[in-house]
C-alpha positions, -999 to 999 in steps of 0.1 A, spaced: -650 568 560 -616 561 573 -623 524 572 -632 526 535 -600 545 527 -579 520 547 -593 490 529 -589 507 496 -553 516 503 -545 481 514 -558 467 482 -545 493 457 -517 511 474 -513 544 493 -501 564 464 -531 557 442 -556 563 471 -538 596 480 -540 608 444 -577 599 442 -584 617 475 -566 649 462 -585 647 429 -618 646 448 -607 676 468 -596 695 437 -628 689 418 -650 699 447 -631 730 454 -631 740 417 -669 737 416 -674 759 447 -677 793 429 -703 780 405 -728 765 430 -763 777 424 -780 769 457 -774 758 493 -784 721 487 -758 715 460 -732 733 481 -741 709 509 -736 679 486 -703 692 474 -692 699 510 -699 663 519 -678 651 489 -650 674 500 -651 659 535 -649 625 519 -617 634 501 -602 651 531 -608 621 553 -591 599 528 -560 621 526 -559 624 564 -561 586 569 -535 578 543 -511 605 555 -514 594 591 -506 558 583 -477 568 560 -462 590 587 -465 562 612 -442 541 589 -414 567 589 -415 580 625 -393 561 649 -414 545 676 -387 549 703 -391 587 703 
């Protein structure tokens, strides 16, 4: 998943990809209380992990640009 987010951020920019990752997280977390059964919860949980991996990948690369390498 991280490879997908990396390619996507190189093509469209980090800010857009970061916003999309947070939208995915927000929608999946908003749907959590209304899940009728386990299997739909599992699918929503997979979508949530997809959004979390995107935010993690983009934030790690963004922090790498701002942290001094000599430290």
